[in-house]
N, C-alpha and C positions, 0 to 999 in steps of 0.2 A: 547831094548837096553841095553846093559851092562854099568857099571860104566865107563869102559874104553873108550867106544864109545861115551859116554856123555863127558868123559874127552877130547877127541880129538875134539869133537864138540865144546865145551867150548873154548879150547885152539885155534882152528881155528877162532872162532868168535873174540876173543881177539886181535890176530894177524892180522886179516883182518881189523877189526874196526879201529885199531891204526896204520895202514899203514905199518906193518912189514912183508908184504908178497911182499918183493922186491927181488933183487937178493940174499941177504943174507940168505934168508929163503927158503927152498925147502920143501913146504908142504909134498910132496909125501915121501922125505927122514924122515921127522918128523913122518910121519903116520908109516913107518917102525919101526923107533926107538920106537914109543909108543907100536906098537905090540910086540916088544921085551921086553919092560916094563911090559906088560900085562902078558907075560909068567913068567917074574921075580916075580910077584905078584899073580901068578896063579888066574887070574881074570875071568877064566872060571868057577870057584866055583858057585855052584848054588845059594849061598846067596847073590852074587852081587847085584841081582836085587831087594832084598827085601828092602821096604820101599820106592822106587822109586828113582829119581835122586836127588843129594845133591847140585848141583850147578846150572844146567840149568833152574830149576823151578824157583829158586830166581831170577836168572839173567834176566827172562823175565819180572819180576815185575819193574825193572828199566829201564825207557824209554829215558830219556834225556841223552844226552852225558856225561855231568858232573856227572850225578847220576852214570851212567855206569862206569866211571873211578874209583869211589870209589869202588863199589862191585867188579869190576874186579882186583883193586889192591889188594884186600883181597884175592880174589880166587888165584891170582898167588902167593902170599905169602904161602898160604895153600899147593899149590903144591910143593913150594921150601921146605917147612916143610917136606913133604912126602918124597921128594928126598934126604934130609939130612942124612937120616940113610940108604940109598942105597949104593951098591958097585960103587964108582966113578971111578974104573978102567975099567968099561965098557964103550964102546964109545958112545952107545945110551943114557945111563944116563947123560954123560957129554953133549952131544949134546942138550938134552932136558932142562937140567939145564942152559945151556949158553942162550938158547933163552928165558927161563923164567927170567933170571936175566936181560936180556935186556929189555924185557917188563916192569920188575918191575922198572927199571929206568925210562922208559917213562910214567909209571903211578905214579911217585912219589907224584904228587899233590894229587892224589886220596888217597894215603896212608896217608898224613898229615891229609886230610879230616876225613878219617876214625879214626885216633888217636884223634881228636877233638869230634868225636861222642862216642868214648870209655870213653873220660875224662867226658863227661856230663853224662854218665851213672852211673859213679862212685861218683858222687857228693853226699854228705850227706844232702839230702834236709830237714831232721829233725833238722839239725844243725842251731841254731839262727843265727849265723854269716853269714852263706851262704844264709839264707833267707833275712837278710838284704840287702846283696850285690845285690841279685837277685832283690828285690823290688826297690831298687835304680837304677837299669839298666831297669826297665820294660818300662818305656817311650820310651828309645831308641830303645828297642827291638820291641816295637809296631810300631815305626816309621819305621823301617826297614821292618817290615812285610807288613805295609801299602804301601811303596816304591815298594816292590815286587808284591803285588797283584794289584796295579794300573798300574804297567807297563805291567802286564800279561793282564788286560783288555784292555789296550791301543792296545796291540799287536792283540788281538782277535777282537777288532772293527775295526782295520786298514785292517785286513785280511777280515772281512765281507764286507768293502767298495769296496775292490779289487775284492772280489770273485763275480762271475756272476753265483752263485749256483742256 
């Protein structure tokens, strides 16, 4: 599969997953628009397949709904960045951009969560003040982790009682 085929696949997953395949969105029209975008980007070039997919492989690693909202919000943002420098006078570019902006709005909580993750990666853990603050919060963090894992265990044991496997 080419990058653009993967792109359509990812975009379709995003839209279906978040319920945007209603009357507003005609996936066949979007397919046509993406085909035109492929031509704009000369996506039939032989180097497109080099290195494998860039989004779909990562998307498959995120399994929970809330997790997917995080990664999908980033993917949608990346598609919007790609389209920033394209010719907006073309109807197919405008149509795709509009759908992506609509999706971005519906994924805004995922974007905020992604910003939290980015913030964490920028923390200077060698900084003594940061270390002090982190140690000060350690018990609270472990409590939350305990709450999360006990909740998960409880759900699993409830399922095992209900399941006649």
